[in-house]
C-alpha positions as CSV (number, residue, x, y, z in Angstrom):
1,Q,-27.1,-53.9,16.4
2,V,-28.6,-51.0,15.2
3,Q,-25.6,-48.8,13.7
4,L,-26.1,-45.2,12.1
5,V,-22.7,-43.9,10.9
6,E,-22.5,-40.2,10.0
7,S,-19.8,-39.2,7.5
8,G,-18.2,-36.7,5.3
9,G,-18.4,-33.5,7.7
10,G,-15.9,-30.9,8.1
11,L,-14.7,-27.4,7.4
12,V,-15.7,-25.3,4.1
13,Q,-15.7,-21.8,3.1
14,P,-19.1,-20.1,2.2
15,G,-20.5,-21.0,-0.9
16,G,-18.8,-24.6,-0.8
17,S,-20.4,-28.0,-0.7
18,L,-20.5,-31.3,1.2
19,R,-21.9,-34.7,0.4
20,L,-23.0,-36.2,4.2
21,S,-23.5,-39.6,4.5
22,C,-25.4,-41.9,6.6
23,A,-24.4,-45.4,6.7
24,T,-27.1,-47.8,8.3
25,A,-26.5,-51.4,9.8
26,G,-29.0,-53.9,11.9
27,F,-32.7,-53.1,11.0
28,T,-34.8,-52.8,7.5
29,F,-34.1,-49.8,6.4
30,S,-36.4,-49.7,3.7
31,D,-38.9,-49.6,6.0
32,Y,-37.5,-46.0,7.5
33,F,-37.9,-42.7,7.1
34,M,-34.8,-41.2,6.8
35,N,-34.3,-37.5,8.8
36,W,-30.9,-35.0,8.8
37,Y,-31.5,-32.5,11.8
38,R,-28.7,-30.3,13.1
39,Q,-28.1,-28.8,16.2
40,A,-26.0,-25.1,16.3
41,L,-24.0,-24.6,19.3
42,G,-26.4,-23.1,22.1
43,K,-29.3,-24.1,19.9
44,E,-32.3,-26.7,19.9
45,R,-31.7,-29.4,17.2
46,E,-34.1,-28.9,14.0
47,L,-35.1,-30.9,11.6
48,V,-33.8,-30.4,8.1
49,A,-34.8,-32.5,5.8
50,S,-36.8,-35.8,5.5
51,I,-37.1,-38.5,2.8
52,S,-40.0,-41.1,2.9
53,N,-39.1,-44.8,3.1
54,T,-39.0,-45.3,-0.9
55,G,-37.2,-42.3,-1.6
56,H,-40.5,-40.8,-3.6
57,T,-41.3,-37.9,-0.8
58,T,-38.7,-35.2,0.0
59,Q,-39.2,-32.5,3.0
60,Y,-37.0,-29.7,3.8
61,T,-37.0,-26.9,6.3
62,D,-37.0,-23.2,4.3
63,S,-33.8,-22.2,5.5
64,I,-32.1,-24.9,3.1
65,K,-34.5,-25.1,0.1
66,G,-33.0,-24.6,-2.6
67,R,-29.4,-25.8,-1.3
68,F,-29.5,-29.2,0.4
69,T,-30.7,-32.4,-1.4
70,I,-31.7,-35.4,0.7
71,S,-31.5,-38.8,-1.2
72,R,-31.3,-42.8,-0.5
73,D,-29.9,-46.1,-1.4
74,N,-31.8,-48.7,0.0
75,A,-29.4,-51.3,-1.5
76,K,-26.6,-49.9,0.2
77,N,-28.5,-48.7,3.7
78,T,-27.4,-45.1,3.1
79,A,-28.3,-42.0,3.4
80,Y,-27.6,-38.6,2.1
81,L,-27.5,-35.0,2.2
82,Q,-25.6,-32.5,-0.4
83,M,-25.3,-29.5,0.9
84,N,-24.8,-26.6,-1.7
85,S,-24.1,-23.2,-1.4
86,L,-23.0,-23.1,2.4
87,K,-23.4,-20.3,4.6
88,S,-21.8,-20.0,8.1
89,E,-25.3,-20.2,9.3
90,D,-25.5,-23.6,8.5
91,T,-22.5,-24.5,11.1
92,A,-23.6,-27.3,13.0
93,V,-23.9,-31.0,14.3
94,Y,-25.5,-32.9,12.1
95,Y,-27.6,-36.4,13.0
96,C,-29.0,-38.7,10.8
97,N,-32.5,-39.8,12.4
98,A,-34.1,-43.2,11.4
99,Q,-38.0,-42.9,12.0
100,S,-40.8,-45.6,11.5
101,W,-43.9,-46.0,13.1
102,S,-42.4,-47.5,16.3
103,Q,-38.4,-47.0,16.3
104,D,-36.4,-43.9,16.3
105,Y,-32.5,-44.6,16.2
106,W,-30.2,-41.9,16.2
107,G,-26.2,-41.0,14.8
108,Q,-23.6,-40.1,16.4
109,G,-23.6,-37.1,14.2
110,T,-21.0,-35.6,12.2
111,Q,-19.6,-31.7,13.1
112,V,-20.1,-29.3,9.6
113,T,-18.7,-25.6,10.3
114,V,-18.9,-23.5,7.5
115,S,-16.0,-20.1,7.8
116,S,-13.3,-18.4,5.4
């Protein structure tokens, strides 16, 4: 059974940091690109960061460049999103996504709230 379980969300003050994890099971993790999306209240889901299956290539949306880092550990079947210098506009539900040429899997999401 395919599982993607996000963790690490919560309430943080502006300027703070959080590290999201996406633990996976039920598929060959190292064959999949991993993506982090987010969806703020009343807005469309947006792609935040991507990492290739080997981890050699990463991409970020402009609004988080220099603040967030995506990574993965293929031995642990886990992807990560390190989020630094958080801003109120980063408040959203964050979802991890596993993507191959034929399959697309999603986690249930974890809430990140940036507020003083």
